[in-house]
N, C-alpha and C positions, 0 to 999 in steps of 0.2 A: 560572455560566459565566464571569462577569467575573473571579472569583478564579482560576479555572483558566487563563484567557488570560494573566493577569499572570505565570504561571510559565513560559510559552513566550516565546522571544525574537522570535517571528514574530507580528505583530498578529492578533488575533481567532482564534487557534488554540486548539482544545480537545483535540485528539488527533493522533496520528500512526499511520499504518498501513503495513505492509509484509509481504512474504512471505519465507519462508526454506525452503531445501531441507534435508530431513533424510535423510541417507544411509541406504539400506536394502539388505539382501541382495537380489540379483536374483530377482524372482519367477519362478515356473515358467510362469505364463501372463501375457499382456499385457505382455511385456517392453518393447516399444516405448512403451507408454503411460507406463511408470515411468522410462524413460530420458530424462533432462533434456538441455538444450542443451549442457551441459558433458560429456556422454557417460557419466554415471554414474547409477545408479538411485536414485530418491528419492521421498519423498512431500513434499507442500507443507504448510507451516504459515503461516496468515495471522494476524497479531496486531495488535490495536489497543491502543495504550498512551497514558497521559497523560504529562505533563511530568516526573513522578517515575519514569517507566519502569514504573509499575504496569500490569499487563496487564488490560484491560477486556473484551476479547473475543478468543476464539481459534476458528479454524476449521482443522481438521487432517485429513489423510488423502487429499487430492487427489493424483492421479498427477503425478509430477515433470515430465511434458511439458506440463502445463497452464500457460497464460499467467496472470500476475498479474491482469490485467483480467478474465479469465473467472472466476477464483476469486472475485474481488470481486463480480462480477455475480450469481453463484450464492449468495453468502453472505447470512445473515440481516441483517448490518450494512447491506448495500446496500438490502435490501428495506425496512428500517426508515427509512433515510435518504430513500429515494424517497417513502415515505408521509409522514414527519414533517419532513424537512429539518433544517437547523441554523440557519435564518434568517440572522443576521449573522455566524455563526461558521463555521469550516471545519476540515477535517482535512488535515494535510500528508501527501503521498505522493510517490513517485518517478514518473518519466516513463512507467513501465509501466502506470500507472493512467490512466483517462480523466479529462479535465477536466470537472468538474461544479460546480454552484453550491456544493456542500459539500466538494469535493475540490480542493485547490490543488496543482498539479504544476509542476515547473520548466520553463523554456523549453527546447526542444530546441536543443542547440548544433550548428548546421549550419555553424559557422565565420563566421557573419555577425551575431552577437548585438550589440546596442547595449550601451553601457556600463551603461545602466539595467537591461537584461535580465541582464547578467552580475552586477550587484550584487544583483538579485532572487534569482538562483540561489544566490549565495553566502550570502545571508541564509536562504534556504530550507534 
C-alpha cells in the first residue's frame, strides 16, 4: 500500500473511483430509468483505478438515471470496504459520493470556501 500511495499526489491514496455514462439506443421499456440527467439514454459504468489508470474493478449496466452514490452503495466494492475498510488509506472520488472513512470527497463549493478548503479541492 505504501508503494501505491507514493504514485498518487494526494496523501494516503490508493485508488480513485468514478462513474461514466455509456450512450445506448433508447430501450423499448423503462425509457425513463435509462434517461439520464442530461436527457439521453445511457447505462452507467463505475470504475476503480490505481495511479497508473489500471482498472481494478468495474461495475456496469446500471440504468442511466441512477445516482453515483446509489451505484456505489450497491456495488461489491462498497460491500468489501464496509467489511474490511482501508485503515489509514483512502479512495479519491467526486462530490457525488458519500464521505466515508475510506472515501475522500472534495468540499462542496457553496461560494464560502476557505483558502485551505480551496487548496484541498485543487489538490484533490
